[in-house]
LOFI-78686 format. One record per atom (N, C-alpha, C, O): x, y, z; residue in one letter. Coordinates in steps of 0.02 Angstrom, whole numbers, padded with zeros to 5 digits, always signed. Layout:
N
XYZA ...
***
This chain:
344
+07705+01559+03975X +07666+01648+03997X +07600+01695+03988X +07596+01756+03994X +07559+01656+03973X +07506+01651+03984X +07454+01650+04062X +07393+01653+04074X +07512+01646+04100X +07452+01608+04179X +07493+01674+04204X +07476+01691+04261X +07533+01707+04181X +07567+01782+04216X +07500+01798+04233X +07450+01778+04203X +07503+01841+04293X +07429+01871+04358X +07486+01958+04345X +07473+02010+04316X +07556+01934+04387X +07555+01991+04420X +07631+01996+04365X +07639+01946+04330X +07677+02045+04359X +07743+02060+04331X +07764+02111+04358X +07728+02161+04359X +07822+02111+04387X +07865+02155+04416X +07914+02160+04381X +07945+02108+04368X +07936+02219+04357X +07998+02247+04332X +08050+02299+04354X +08034+02358+04357X +08090+02286+04363X +08161+02326+04399X +08193+02363+04310X +08217+02345+04256X +08168+02429+04352X +08213+02448+04285X +08272+02463+04290X +08313+02462+04336X +08274+02482+04217X +08357+02503+04223X +08385+02554+04154X +08338+02569+04117X +08435+02574+04139X +08446+02623+04082X +08447+02553+04011X +08422+02560+03955X +08483+02494+04035X +08490+02460+03973X +08462+02369+03982X +08456+02331+03934X +08451+02356+04034X +08438+02291+04039X +08389+02296+04098X +08402+02325+04151X +08332+02264+04082X +08271+02254+04117X +08283+02197+04138X +08314+02163+04097X +08264+02162+04205X +08227+02121+04241X +08161+02106+04248X +08136+02142+04292X +08115+02063+04219X +08069+02043+04239X +08057+01968+04303X +08095+01921+04309X +08005+01979+04334X +08000+01914+04368X +07884+01911+04384X +07837+01935+04415X +07900+01875+04347X +07818+01861+04348X +07801+01807+04368X +07837+01759+04356X +07719+01795+04420X +07684+01733+04470X +07629+01735+04424X +07620+01769+04374X +07588+01686+04456X +07529+01676+04399X +07476+01692+04483X +07500+01727+04527X +07430+01669+04487X +07360+01701+04500X +07388+01670+04604X +07388+01708+04653X +07407+01598+04605X +07431+01580+04661X +07497+01615+04697X +07507+01609+04758X +07537+01648+04659X +07591+01672+04671X +07656+01644+04656X +07708+01666+04681X +07654+01604+04621X +07710+01546+04593X +07756+01580+04546X +07732+01605+04496X +07809+01583+04554X +07859+01603+04514X +07847+01573+04429X +07861+01514+04419X +07825+01607+04380X +07825+01585+04314X +07871+01612+04275X +07889+01585+04222X +07892+01660+04294X +07921+01690+04224X +08012+01739+04265X +08016+01778+04313X +08049+01721+04232X +08121+01763+04282X +08164+01780+04206X +08201+01739+04180X +08156+01815+04191X +08205+01858+04131X +08211+01931+04125X +08172+01978+04133X +08295+01923+04105X +08328+01976+04095X +08313+01992+04007X +08315+01946+03967X +08298+02065+03986X +08267+02080+03928X +08316+02158+03904X +08329+02204+03943X +08335+02155+03838X +08362+02246+03817X +08320+02284+03815X +08262+02269+03799X +08344+02357+03836X +08283+02400+03823X +08269+02416+03759X +08229+02462+03755X +08290+02392+03704X +08257+02427+03643X +08212+02339+03630X +08193+02325+03573X +08201+02292+03681X +08173+02233+03657X +08106+02237+03698X +08064+02194+03686X +08090+02294+03754X +08051+02267+03805X +07968+02275+03796X +07920+02249+03824X +07979+02332+03733X +07913+02375+03701X +07874+02299+03670X +07819+02282+03692X +07906+02262+03624X +07880+02210+03587X +07872+02154+03632X +07815+02129+03629X +07904+02133+03666X +07886+02093+03746X +07837+02088+03768X +07802+02037+03766X +07817+02162+03806X +07754+02163+03856X +07675+02165+03819X +07617+02153+03838X +07718+02192+03736X +07663+02207+03706X +07621+02126+03672X +07563+02106+03672X +07658+02110+03659X +07635+02017+03650X +07631+01992+03725X +07676+01951+03718X +07613+01985+03790X +07585+01971+03827X +07520+01977+03835X +07494+02028+03811X +07479+01932+03867X +07397+01945+03892X +07408+01978+03925X +07461+01977+03955X +07352+02031+03936X +07358+02100+03998X +07353+02057+04059X +07324+02004+04071X +07394+02101+04094X +07403+02085+04168X +07431+02142+04202X +07452+02192+04173X +07431+02130+04280X +07442+02182+04294X +07548+02205+04301X +07599+02182+04328X +07534+02245+04271X +07625+02244+04294X +07649+02313+04344X +07631+02371+04333X +07695+02291+04400X +07711+02328+04425X +07807+02349+04435X +07858+02314+04433X +07793+02432+04447X +07875+02449+04458X +07868+02501+04494X +07818+02535+04508X +07957+02508+04519X +07981+02560+04581X +07936+02624+04550X +07905+02605+04501X +07924+02705+04569X +07932+02735+04554X +08003+02795+04517X +08015+02852+04539X +08028+02774+04479X +08082+02799+04466X +08079+02851+04410X +08031+02883+04388X +08160+02851+04388X +08151+02883+04332X +08149+02833+04277X +08170+02775+04270X +08110+02886+04233X +08070+02824+04164X +08003+02776+04180X +07976+02738+04140X +07986+02787+04242X +07945+02729+04245X +07849+02762+04253X +07800+02732+04275X +07854+02815+04233X +07811+02862+04211X +07803+02832+04116X +07756+02804+04088X +07859+02849+04092X +07827+02845+04014X +07836+02751+04017X +07787+02729+03988X +07861+02719+04030X +07842+02645+04026X +07768+02629+04056X +07727+02594+04025X +07758+02652+04105X +07669+02653+04120X +07612+02671+04072X +07554+02649+04073X +07647+02725+04021X +07593+02743+04000X +07594+02701+03927X +07545+02703+03889X +07662+02657+03909X +07690+02628+03849X +07643+02555+03875X +07612+02527+03830X +07638+02529+03943X +07626+02498+03944X +07548+02487+03960X +07527+02429+03965X +07510+02538+03969X +07440+02553+03964X +07414+02570+03902X +07354+02579+03897X +07449+02575+03859X +07420+02580+03779X +07410+02527+03777X +07352+02522+03759X +07444+02444+03790X +07455+02391+03758X +07385+02343+03810X +07373+02283+03803X +07352+02388+03853X +07293+02353+03910X +07340+02304+03958X +07338+02245+03973X +07379+02354+03972X +07394+02312+04021X +07374+02366+04095X +07376+02427+04087X +07352+02330+04177X +07348+02364+04227X +07415+02396+04248X +07454+02349+04244X +07453+02453+04269X +07509+02467+04271X +07493+02505+04340X +07452+02550+04346X +07530+02480+04387X +07545+02509+04467X +07624+02531+04484X +07669+02494+04464X +07639+02598+04523X +07699+02595+04489X +07711+02608+04599X +07656+02617+04625X +07753+02609+04637X +07762+02584+04693X +07824+02597+04734X +07879+02571+04721X +07814+02635+04781X +07876+02682+04830X +07929+02617+04818X +07917+02557+04809X +08015+02666+04825X +08053+02615+04809X +08054+02598+04901X +08078+02547+04926X +08028+02642+04932X +08050+02627+05004X +07995+02578+05050X +07991+02564+05110X +07945+02555+04970X +07908+02512+04993X +07923+02451+04994X +07898+02411+05034X +07959+02438+04956X +08019+02380+04917X +08075+02351+04941X +08102+02299+04923X +08093+02393+04990X +08157+02373+05005X +08155+02309+05068X +08192+02260+05066X +08111+02318+05115X +08092+02290+05177X +08072+02222+05126X +08055+02176+05163X +08068+02204+05060X +08039+02118+05020X +08087+02095+04995X +08082+02042+04964X +08162+02138+05003X +08214+02109+04986X +08239+02040+05005X +08249+02031+05065X +08250+01996+04966X +08282+01939+05006X +08363+01927+04999X +08391+01941+04945X +08398+01902+05052X +08464+01908+05040X +08481+01973+05000X +08462+02031+05005X +08524+01940+04961X +08583+02017+04940X +08543+02045+04885X +08503+02010+04855X +08552+02099+04871X +08520+02147+04826X +08531+02145+04755X +08578+02183+04744X +08513+02121+04707X +08525+02109+04653X +08469+02105+04598X +08413+02094+04623X +08469+02111+04528X +08427+02132+04490X +08334+02099+04497X +08278+02124+04502X +08367+02019+04494X +08322+01967+04505X +08289+01978+04574X +08229+01966+04575X +08314+01997+04625X +08297+02006+04702X +08246+02050+04693X +08186+02039+04703X +08278+02116+04671X +08218+02173+04661X +08155+02166+04624X +08101+02187+04644X +08166+02132+04561X +08091+02101+04518X +08059+02083+04584X +08027+02130+04608X +08060+02038+04613X +08052+01982+04656X +08028+02026+04690X +07969+02029+04674X +08040+02064+04732X +08046+02116+04782X +07984+02157+04763X +07948+02183+04806X +07973+02162+04698X +07927+02224+04688X +07878+02198+04662X +07848+02243+04633X +07838+02126+04653X +07782+02080+04656X +07772+02070+04729X +07722+02084+04762X +07812+02051+04743X +07782+02025+04837X +07762+02097+04889X +07724+02091+04937X +07793+02163+04871X +07791+02198+04904X +07708+02239+04860X +07679+02286+04888X +07691+02218+04811X +07650+02240+04759X +07578+02184+04779X +07524+02205+04759X +07579+02145+04800X +07552+02106+04825X +07503+02117+04897X +07449+02090+04911X +07533+02154+04925X +07482+02170+05005X +07452+02205+04998X +07472+02259+04976X +07391+02194+05012X +07309+02236+05008X +07333+02307+05023X +07327+02347+04977X +07365+02332+05093X +07366+02393+05098X +07416+02428+05079X +07429+02480+05110X +07455+02409+05025X +07513+02441+04996X +07487+02511+04956X +07441+02516+04915X +07528+02560+04979X +07506+02601+04931X +07555+02623+04887X +07615+02618+04898X +07520+02655+04819X +07543+02661+04756X +07544+02746+04742X +07515+02793+04769X +07595+02741+04683X +07598+02811+04679X +07563+02812+04615X +07556+02762+04580X +07540+02873+04601X +07491+02888+04543X +07537+02907+04470X +07585+02945+04478X +07526+02888+04419X +07554+02902+04359X +07544+02979+04338X +07504+03023+04352X +07585+02973+04308X +07599+03053+04284X +07565+03045+04212X +07569+02989+04187X +07534+03092+04179X +07526+03113+04110X +07582+03142+04086X +07631+03147+04123X +07584+03168+04018X +07622+03185+03985X +07617+03267+03991X +07664+03305+03979X +07563+03283+04007X +07557+03367+04005X +07579+03373+04090X +07615+03423+04101X +07566+03336+04145X +07595+03355+04210X +07663+03339+04234X +07690+03351+04288X +07692+03299+04164X +07775+03297+04182X +07807+03361+04132X +07867+03375+04133X +07747+03403+04082X +07783+03459+04048X +07777+03506+04114X +07829+03540+04120X +07724+03519+04169X +07719+03571+04216X +07766+03563+04262X +07791+03612+04291X +07793+03469+04282X +07854+03486+04335X +07915+03493+04327X +07961+03501+04368X +07915+03486+04238X +07989+03501+04210X +08002+03570+04221X +08059+03588+04236X +07944+03623+04213X +07942+03689+04208X +07969+03694+04290X +08020+03726+04302X +07934+03662+04340X +07964+03675+04430X +08027+03662+04425X +08071+03703+04437X +08037+03600+04405X +08135+03583+04437X +08166+03616+04406X +08206+03642+04445X +08178+03642+04330X +08220+03685+04312X +08183+03750+04356X +08224+03772+04396X +08136+03777+04359X +08156+03846+04419X +08158+03826+04472X +08131+03871+04504X +08173+03789+04505X +08215+03769+04563X +08267+03795+04568X +08286+03840+04605X +08309+03742+04502X +08389+03758+04498X +08407+03811+04485X +08464+03818+04506X +08382+03867+04454X +08386+03904+04446X +08393+03969+04508X +08431+04017+04503X +08353+03957+04556X +08339+03979+04599X +08395+03966+04649X +08415+04016+04679X +08416+03923+04660X +08465+03884+04679X +08537+03913+04650X +08581+03952+04671X +08526+03873+04591X +08605+03931+04551X +08624+04022+04559X +08679+04050+04554X +08550+04055+04572X +08552+04108+04580X +08581+04130+04638X +08630+04167+04637X +08547+04103+04703X +08574+04104+04777X +08657+04091+04784X +08696+04128+04813X +08672+04030+04752X +08752+04021+04771X +08774+04082+04708X +08830+04106+04713X +08734+04102+04655X +08789+04171+04618X +08801+04220+04663X +08857+04238+04681X +08733+04250+04689X +08728+04293+04733X +08777+04266+04782X +08834+04287+04773X +08771+04236+04819X +08813+04232+04893X +08920+04238+04857X +08974+04256+04879X +08902+04219+04816X +08982+04210+04779X +08998+04259+04756X +09053+04261+04727X +08945+04333+04762X +08979+04379+04726X +08996+04423+04777X +09047+04456+04767X +08964+04433+04836X +08953+04460+04911X +09029+04411+04945X +09071+04435+04984X +09029+04363+04926X +09099+04330+04966X +09146+04350+04935X +09199+04360+04966X +09143+04363+04873X +09213+04379+04837X +09236+04447+04853X +09294+04456+04872X +09184+04505+04846X +09194+04559+04849X +09213+04593+04932X +09251+04639+04948X +09192+04573+04951X +09211+04556+05046X +09298+04534+05048X +09334+04556+05093X +09324+04488+04993X +09408+04493+05001X +09443+04561+04959X +09503+04570+04948X +09393+04599+04943X +09418+04686+04932X +09373+04729+04983X +09352+04781+04957X +09361+04722+05028X +09323+04744+05070X +09278+04792+05043X +09289+04852+05045X +09234+04768+05021X +09170+04802+04985X +09122+04743+05008X +09130+04684+04989X +09075+04763+05047X +09024+04723+05091X +08952+04747+05050X +08924+04801+05064X +08926+04699+04996X +08869+04708+04967X +08794+04668+05003X +08785+04608+05015X +08747+04727+05015X +08682+04681+05061X +08657+04641+05032X +08669+04635+04972X +08602+04592+05072X +08584+04548+05040X +08515+04559+04986X +08476+04607+04983X +08516+04515+04958X +08448+04520+04884X +08465+04541+04817X +08495+04593+04801X +08443+04494+04780X +08475+04483+04689X +08475+04576+04687X +08526+04611+04679X +08412+04599+04696X +08406+04676+04668X +08471+04716+04686X +08505+04746+04644X +08486+04713+04763X +08520+04740+04788X +08606+04736+04757X +08650+04776+04742X +08597+04682+04759X +08679+04648+04716X +08682+04683+04641X +08716+04729+04618X +08647+04656+04624X +08635+04685+04569X +08681+04768+04530X +08724+04781+04487X +08620+04815+04599X +08652+04878+04585X +08691+04903+04608X +08722+04948+04580X +08705+04879+04674X +08779+04881+04700X +08862+04858+04665X +08919+04880+04670X +08831+04803+04629X +08888+04773+04586X +08890+04829+04532X +08947+04849+04519X +08840+04858+04498X +08869+04886+04452X +08896+04958+04468X +08926+04981+04420X +08894+04993+04514X +08909+05041+04540X +08968+05027+04573X +08990+05076+04604X +09008+04968+04579X +09055+04945+04627X +09106+04946+04563X +09152+04986+04566X +09099+04900+04501X +09129+04877+04449X +09152+04967+04432X +09211+04981+04418X +09096+05026+04436X +09108+05110+04370X +09164+05127+04442X +09201+05172+04425X +09179+05104+04516X +09218+05135+04542X +09287+05158+04543X +09320+05125+04582X +09318+05203+04514X +09378+05162+04524X +09424+05168+04586X +09482+05148+04591X +09381+05206+04637X +09404+05212+04681X +09420+05132+04759X +09458+05131+04807X +09402+05113+04749X +09403+05025+04786X +09462+05002+04736X +09493+05024+04687X +09461+04938+04781X +09526+04899+04751X +09523+04852+04685X +09565+04815+04658X +09475+04864+04674X +09459+04791+04631X +09520+04830+04563X +09527+04891+04554X +09553+04780+04527X +09583+04782+04486X +09539+04781+04430X +09479+04793+04431X +09596+04753+04350X +09545+04786+04311X +09532+04704+04297X +09493+04702+04250X +09550+04626+04320X +09551+04560+04312X +09506+04558+04355X +09460+04521+04336X +09494+04594+04437X +09434+04577+04444X +09395+04632+04430X +09350+04630+04473X +09385+04682+04392X +09335+04696+04356X +09294+04668+04309X +09233+04665+04307X +09325+04653+04282X +09323+04607+04226X +09260+04547+04248X +09203+04535+04227X +09287+04531+04279X +09252+04467+04323X +09207+04480+04362X +09160+04441+04354X +09198+04514+04398X +09118+04562+04412X +09061+04574+04370X +09001+04566+04382X +09092+04598+04313X +09034+04614+04256X +09029+04539+04252X +08984+04515+04286X +09060+04503+04223X +09051+04426+04188X +08972+04411+04241X +08914+04402+04222X +09006+04416+04326X +08963+04366+04370X +08896+04434+04359X +08842+04414+04382X +08892+04491+04336X +08847+04528+04343X +08782+04517+04301X +08723+04527+04315X +08824+04483+04224X +08793+04490+04174X +08760+04418+04171X +08708+04405+04141X +08809+04361+04217X +08780+04285+04213X +08704+04280+04287X +08665+04234+04300X +08710+04345+04319X +08633+04351+04371X +08586+04378+04331X +08531+04354+04343X +08586+04426+04280X +08548+04471+04247X +08488+04394+04214X +08429+04379+04220X +08548+04367+04180X +08507+04327+04137X +08499+04261+04167X +08481+04217+04129X +08510+04243+04238X +08469+04184+04262X +08428+04208+04281X +08382+04170+04296X +08417+04273+04293X +08353+04322+04318X +08288+04329+04253X +08227+04320+04257X +08326+04345+04201X +08285+04345+04153X +08240+04279+04122X +08184+04282+04095X +08295+04201+04137X +08258+04132+04123X +08221+04106+04163X +08187+04055+04155X +08227+04162+04238X +08176+04146+04276X +08110+04182+04264X +08060+04148+04275X +08103+04239+04243X +08070+04266+04234X +08011+04217+04162X +07957+04188+04168X +08048+04228+04108X +08049+04189+04083X +07959+04117+04083X +07901+04114+04062X +08026+04061+04135X +07989+03994+04153X +07925+04045+04197X +07868+04036+04176X +07930+04089+04246X +07863+04105+04268X +07789+04141+04249X +07736+04147+04281X +07807+04159+04190X +07765+04177+04139X +07739+04130+04113X +07678+04134+04104X +07784+04054+04085X +07768+04026+04077X +07687+03954+04114X +07637+03922+04099X +07749+03976+04178X +07694+03926+04222X +07645+03974+04234X +07611+03944+04276X +07621+04023+04227X +07546+04081+04252X +07510+04062+04179X +07448+04063+04178X +07547+04043+04115X +07486+04047+04063X +07451+03983+04080X +07390+03980+04085X +07499+03924+04091X +07459+03862+04101X +07430+03855+04157X +07389+03809+04154X +07435+03890+04228X +07399+03918+04276X +07302+03942+04229X +07250+03909+04226X +07316+03997+04208X +07274+04019+04169X +07212+03990+04114X +07152+04005+04114X +07251+03942+04066X +07210+03906+04056X +07191+03832+04083X +07146+03800+04055X +07224+03807+04135X +07179+03759+04172X +07155+03776+04234X +07176+03805+04284X +07077+03735+04207X +07026+03739+04247X +07048+03712+04302X +07070+03756+04340X +07052+03664+04321X +07077+03635+04402X +07149+03692+04446X +07177+03685+04500X +07153+03725+04412X +07213+03779+04429X +07184+03817+04455X +07202+03832+04512X +07109+03857+04416X +07086+03904+04425X +07064+03905+04486X +07069+03958+04517X +07037+03852+04515X +06985+03838+04543X +07001+03829+04609X +06965+03841+04657X +07078+03799+04608X +07130+03799+04676X +07159+03848+04673X +07199+03852+04720X +07160+03903+04630X +07175+03974+04641X +07142+04008+04700X +07168+04034+04749X +07067+04001+04681X +07021+04021+04744X +07050+04019+04819X +07052+04069+04855X +07070+03963+04835X +07099+03968+04893X +07160+04023+04928X +07210+04045+04902X +07128+04038+05012X +07189+04083+05005X +07239+04063+05037X +07235+04025+05085X +07320+04099+05000X +07383+04058+05014X +07395+04010+04958X +07439+03968+04964X +07348+04016+04888X +07372+03966+04855X +07362+04015+04775X +07314+04047+04753X +07451+03997+04740X +07463+04047+04715X +07481+04002+04646X +07465+03943+04654X +07507+04016+04586X +07510+03994+04531X +07565+03942+04534X +07562+03885+04509X +07613+03967+04567X +07658+03899+04576X +07640+03823+04599X +07652+03765+04583X +07599+03865+04654X +07561+03788+04727X +07516+03759+04686X +07498+03701+04697X +07485+03803+04621X +07427+03769+04601X +07447+03724+04526X +07422+03669+04516X +07480+03747+04492X +07532+03716+04458X +07544+03655+04478X +07510+03605+04464X +07612+03657+04526X +07636+03606+04561X +07571+03547+04573X +07562+03490+04551X +07543+03577+04604X +07481+03522+04643X +07459+03485+04592X +07460+03424+04601X +07424+03518+04504X +07394+03469+04476X +07448+03456+04427X +07438+03470+04368X +07492+03437+04442X +07563+03407+04418X +07572+03320+04450X +07576+03265+04423X +07573+03340+04503X +07585+03309+04553X +07548+03252+04566X +07571+03195+04572X +07479+03270+04573X +07413+03216+04566X +07359+03215+04533X +07306+03244+04545X +07380+03164+04468X +07350+03165+04422X +07260+03129+04414X +07222+03144+04368X +07244+03078+04471X +07187+03099+04503X +07186+03086+04563X +07233+03059+04592X +07130+03104+04593X +07119+03131+04667X +07081+03071+04683X +07056+03070+04739X +07075+03031+04654X +07022+02978+04649X +07084+02912+04683X +07067+02858+04705X +07137+02932+04679X +07218+02884+04697X +07199+02888+04760X +07193+02833+04786X +07182+02952+04808X +07168+02962+04880X +07116+02956+04935X +07116+03012+04962X +07083+02928+04957X +07015+02893+04993X +06993+02961+05025X +06933+02976+05031X +07030+02991+05039X +06994+03074+05080X +07039+03130+05079X +07100+03125+05077X +07016+03168+05081X +07063+03244+05097X +07122+03227+05149X +07177+03249+05132X +07120+03200+05194X +07189+03173+05252X +07227+03128+05220X +07288+03130+05220X +07187+03080+05185X +07231+03014+05154X +07299+03072+05113X +07359+03062+05122X +07270+03130+05067X +07336+03167+05029X +07353+03207+05081X +07400+03238+05055X +07349+03228+05135X +07396+03300+05161X +07442+03244+05189X +07503+03255+05191X +07412+03170+05216X +07481+03135+05239X +07506+03108+05190X +07553+03072+05207X +07494+03106+05121X +07558+03090+05076X +07599+03147+05061X +07653+03142+05032X +07580+03190+05076X +07638+03265+05072X +07655+03281+05134X +07690+03331+05137X +07637+03245+05205X +07697+03230+05256X +07667+03321+05303X +07694+03367+05335X +07596+03303+05278X +07568+03349+05341X +07546+03361+05394X +07537+03413+05426X +07531+03273+05407X +07520+03254+05469X +07565+03238+05508X +07622+03222+05491X +07533+03241+05596X +07594+03200+05641X +07599+03163+05644X +07555+03121+05635X +07665+03150+05661X +07697+03063+05653X +07657+03063+05739X +07635+03098+05785X +07671+02983+05709X +07646+02927+05781X +07710+02914+05828X +07765+02912+05801X +07705+02904+05895X +07727+02847+05918X +07702+02826+05983X +07722+02845+06038X +07657+02785+05970X +07615+02771+06026X +07613+02688+06013X +07625+02653+05964X +07588+02673+06095X +07579+02611+06114X +07529+02598+06172X +07517+02632+06222X +07511+02557+06157X +07450+02524+06194X +07405+02591+06188X +07389+02626+06140X +07394+02594+06247X +07319+02661+06252X +07374+02711+06260X +07340+02755+06287X +07426+02734+06257X +07479+02779+06234X +07470+02826+06175X +07511+02819+06129X +07422+02873+06169X +07463+02890+06086X +07482+02942+06103X +07445+02974+06140X +07544+02970+06083X +07580+03028+06054X +07589+03036+05994X +07592+02994+05950X +07593+03102+05991X +07592+03148+05931X +07649+03185+05924X +07665+03229+05964X +07683+03169+05873X +07742+03228+05858X +07750+03262+05803X +07709+03254+05759X +07792+03298+05796X +07777+03332+05715X +07764+03308+05667X +07770+03248+05657X +07733+03363+05612X +07750+03336+05553X +07776+03293+05508X +07833+03307+05492X +07750+03237+05476X +07802+03177+05463X +07837+03190+05397X +07862+03143+05366X +07838+03239+05379X +07894+03267+05334X +07890+03208+05268X +07943+03197+05239X +07820+03164+05243X +07847+03124+05210X +07846+03150+05126X +07871+03206+05120X +07823+03123+05065X +07814+03139+05011X +07861+03202+04991X +07905+03230+05023X +07835+03215+04928X +07849+03288+04916X +07850+03353+04956X +07806+03387+04982X +07954+03360+04950X +07953+03418+05013X +07943+03475+04963X +07917+03524+04990X +07958+03484+04885X +07946+03543+04859X +07866+03563+04876X +07848+03609+04913X +07816+03509+04835X +07760+03529+04860X +07738+03570+04915X +07713+03626+04916X +07759+03514+04978X +07725+03522+05038X +07777+03605+05066X +07763+03618+05124X +07812+03640+05045X +07846+03702+05057X +07817+03761+05030X +07814+03817+05055X +07790+03735+04963X +07764+03782+04950X +07684+03796+04972X +07664+03854+04966X +07638+03742+04998X +07577+03765+05027X +07606+03800+05108X +07580+03853+05126X +07656+03768+05151X +07682+03809+05197X +07710+03886+05193X +07708+03930+05236X +07727+03886+05151X +07737+03985+05125X +07671+03991+05114X +07632+04002+05160X +07658+03987+05076X +07553+03998+05039X +07524+04015+05112X +07483+04060+05121X +07550+03973+05163X +07488+03974+05219X +07528+04010+05255X +07494+04021+05306X +07600+04045+05264X +07618+04100+05318X +07584+04151+05266X +07550+04195+05292X +07587+04150+05211X +07555+04238+05178X +07498+04254+05186X +07480+04313+05183X +07453+04199+05199X +07358+04171+05193X +07372+04222+05267X +07361+04283+05266X +07403+04180+05340X +07398+04224+05399X +07387+04283+05410X +07345+04318+05437X +07470+04290+05363X +07480+04386+05381X +07425+04437+05330X +07417+04498+05333X +07397+04389+05286X +07359+04442+05238X +07268+04428+05231X +07225+04469+05217X +07265+04381+05240X +07202+04345+05258X +07142+04388+05315X +07135+04364+05372X +07103+04449+05295X +07106+04484+05347X +07010+04464+05353X +06977+04504+05386X +06986+04426+05332X +06905+04434+05324X +06894+04388+05355X +06914+04335+05332X +06854+04388+05431X +06841+04326+05481X +06753+04323+05482X +06721+04296+05527X +06723+04355+05426X +06660+04345+05411X +06625+04290+05391X +06564+04286+05388X +06680+04230+05372X +06649+04170+05356X +06689+04120+05390X +06740+04130+05423X +06664+04070+05380X +06692+03987+05427X +06779+03983+05402X +06827+03965+05437X +06779+04003+05336X +06847+03995+05333X +06894+04032+05394X +06935+04009+05434X +06865+04113+05378X +06907+04167+05415X +06897+04143+05496X +06941+04130+05537X +06841+04143+05503X +06841+04099+05570X +06903+04037+05589X +06940+04035+05638X +06898+04008+05553X +06940+03938+05589X +07029+03984+05583X +07071+03990+05627X +07030+04011+05510X +07092+04046+05539X +07115+04085+05568X +07175+04094+05576X +07063+04125+05595X +07065+04185+05660X +07082+04129+05718X +07132+04126+05754X +07027+04088+05717X +07061+04018+05791X +07124+04017+05801X +07150+04037+05853X +07165+03984+05732X +07211+03955+05729X +07265+04020+05742X +07319+03997+05763X +07266+04083+05736X +07323+04138+05756X +07294+04160+05803X +07298+04221+05798X +07256+04141+05863X +07249+04177+05924X +07263+04083+05972X +07308+04086+06014X +07241+04039+05967X +07278+03982+05993X +07351+03964+05968X +07378+03979+06021X +07384+03951+05943X +07447+03905+05903X +07509+03972+05902X +07497+04028+05926X +07559+03959+05877X +07621+04003+05877X +07613+04000+05794X +07593+03950+05763X +07631+04055+05767X +07631+04075+05703X +07660+04025+05668X +07609+04014+05636X +07698+03984+05647X +07711+03935+05629X +07674+03865+05624X +07671+03832+05572X +07644+03847+05685X +07607+03779+05685X +07537+03799+05663X +07504+03756+05635X +07504+03872+05674X +07459+03871+05627X +07484+03881+05542X +07449+03868+05493X +07532+03899+05541X +07555+03892+05459X +07543+03819+05439X +07511+03800+05389X +07569+03785+05478X +07557+03695+05456X +07492+03667+05447X +07475+03617+05416X +07446+03726+05495X +07396+03698+05500X +07337+03698+05460X +07288+03664+05449X +07369+03765+05439X +07318+03813+05376X +07343+03764+05305X +07304+03755+05258X +07408+03739+05307X +07430+03701+05251X +07398+03628+05254X +07385+03597+05202X +07391+03614+05294X +07351+03522+05297X +07293+03577+05311X +07325+03614+05348X +07238+03602+05307X +07191+03624+05292X +07178+03617+05210X +07142+03576+05182X +07226+03677+05177X +07217+03686+05125X +07220+03627+05049X +07191+03629+04995X +07275+03574+05083X +07279+03503+05061X +07200+03462+05045X +07178+03432+04996X +07180+03475+05098X +07122+03439+05105X +07057+03470+05038X +07026+03441+04994X +07059+03541+05063X +07004+03579+05028X +07025+03560+04964X +06977+03536+04935X +07088+03561+04920X +07129+03544+04859X +07090+03487+04848X +07051+03502+04803X +07080+03425+04867X +07051+03368+04869X +06990+03368+04841X +06971+03349+04786X +06954+03398+04896X +06878+03411+04886X +06870+03428+04809X +06848+03390+04766X +06899+03521+04794X +06900+03530+04729X +06898+03475+04665X +06858+03455+04622X +06988+03458+04695X +07011+03391+04662X +06938+03323+04601X +06923+03305+04544X +06922+03316+04665X +06884+03264+04670X +06816+03295+04648X +06791+03274+04595X +06793+03326+04672X +06725+03347+04657X +06702+03406+04584X +06656+03402+04542X +06747+03447+04592X +06741+03512+04538X +06707+03536+04549X +06672+03562+04505X +06691+03546+04629X +06667+03624+04655X +06699+03665+04655X +06758+03650+04654X +06684+03731+04654X +06708+03798+04663X +06728+03811+04766X +06697+03787+04813X +06774+03846+04766X +06793+03857+04832X +06738+03899+04859X +06717+03945+04824X +06717+03888+04912X +06680+03907+04952X +06695+03935+05053X +06683+03900+05103X +06715+03987+05052X +06717+04018+05111X +06690+04025+05158X +06707+04046+05213X +06620+03998+05129X +06553+03986+05185X +06538+03919+05202X +06500+03899+05246X +06575+03882+05156X +06556+03821+05165X +06610+03777+05196X +06668+03797+05187X +06601+03716+05234X +06636+03691+05242X +06659+03606+05224X +06637+03552+05244X +06721+03628+05173X +06740+03580+05128X +06805+03525+05163X +06850+03499+05130X +06800+03522+05203X +06850+03473+05240X +06834+03415+05236X +06777+03400+05255X +06875+03368+05213X +06856+03302+05211X +06885+03262+05269X +06943+03277+05280X +06859+03213+05309X +06878+03193+05360X +06942+03140+05324X +06977+03105+05361X 
***
C-alpha cells in the first residue's frame, strides 16, 4: 500500500470499491470495503491522490480525505464512462476512474465546502417548492374548470379568485369540493410562505458574503444568481480564464468543425442548468432595464441589442457576465462598468 500513487474509489451507500496504482500505473490495490471502515482505512494510507466520481456524498468524502493529508480530485461521471472496460461493475468502475484521472487534459469538478453546500441546499429546496407551487396552481385551475370555473394564471390571482369561488354559493361546487378547494388554497399559502422564508435566508447570506456583494454590482445579477455562483464555484483558480468558466456553464457555442471548415452551433448547454438559467434570465432583465450607454459596458450591451435578436443578445450578455464574475472572484476587484474586465 505504500506504493499507491493514485487511488480510485467507486462510491456507494454501503460497499466501496478501491483501485490503486503505483507511479508506473501498475495495479497495486484492488479492495472492497464497508462504509464504516473506509475513513480509518484511508487515514492509515501514506498521502496520495484520491479520485472519485462527482456524485452524492463525494464532497463529504473529499473533505474527509483532505483532512488526512491526501490530494482529492472529483471527476464528472460522463468522463469516466468511456474508460470502463468490458462489463460495468464496481471494480471496473474504480479502475476507469483512475484511468480517466491519468489523462493530462482531464477536467475535474471543484470540491465544495460545507458553507457552499448550505447555500446550494437552500437553492435546491427553493427550486422544488417552485415546481410544487406551479403544479399546485395548475391542479387548482384544472379542477375548477371541471365545475365550469375559469381562473386566470398567476399565483396571486389564483389565491384571490379561489377565495371568491369558495364563498360563492351560486356556482356548482359542492360541500365536499369547497372543502377540498379550501385545503388547496391553504396549501398554496403555506408553500408561498416557505418560499418567502427561504428567499429571506438567501438575501441575508448574500448581504453578509463579500463575494456576493461584488457580484451583485453587475447588471442582471441578483441575490439568487450571486449566491448560486458562490455555492457552485469554490475556487475561481479551478478555471484557466473567464471563457473556461463560461464554457463550464454551457454558455459557449457547440462546434461541428472538420479540417478548415469551422462551424459554430448554438450554446453547448453543458454544466449547471440551474445556474445557466439564472444568468440568462438576469441578462434578459438587464437588456430591458439597463439604460446607461455612457460606459463601455453600456455601449457593448447596446451594440448587442441592435445587432442580435433579443434571445441571442441575452445569451451573449450571460456569457459576458460569467466572464466578469470569474475576474471578480479571482482578483477580488470591484465591478467597473468603464473598465474592460472580460478575460479571454
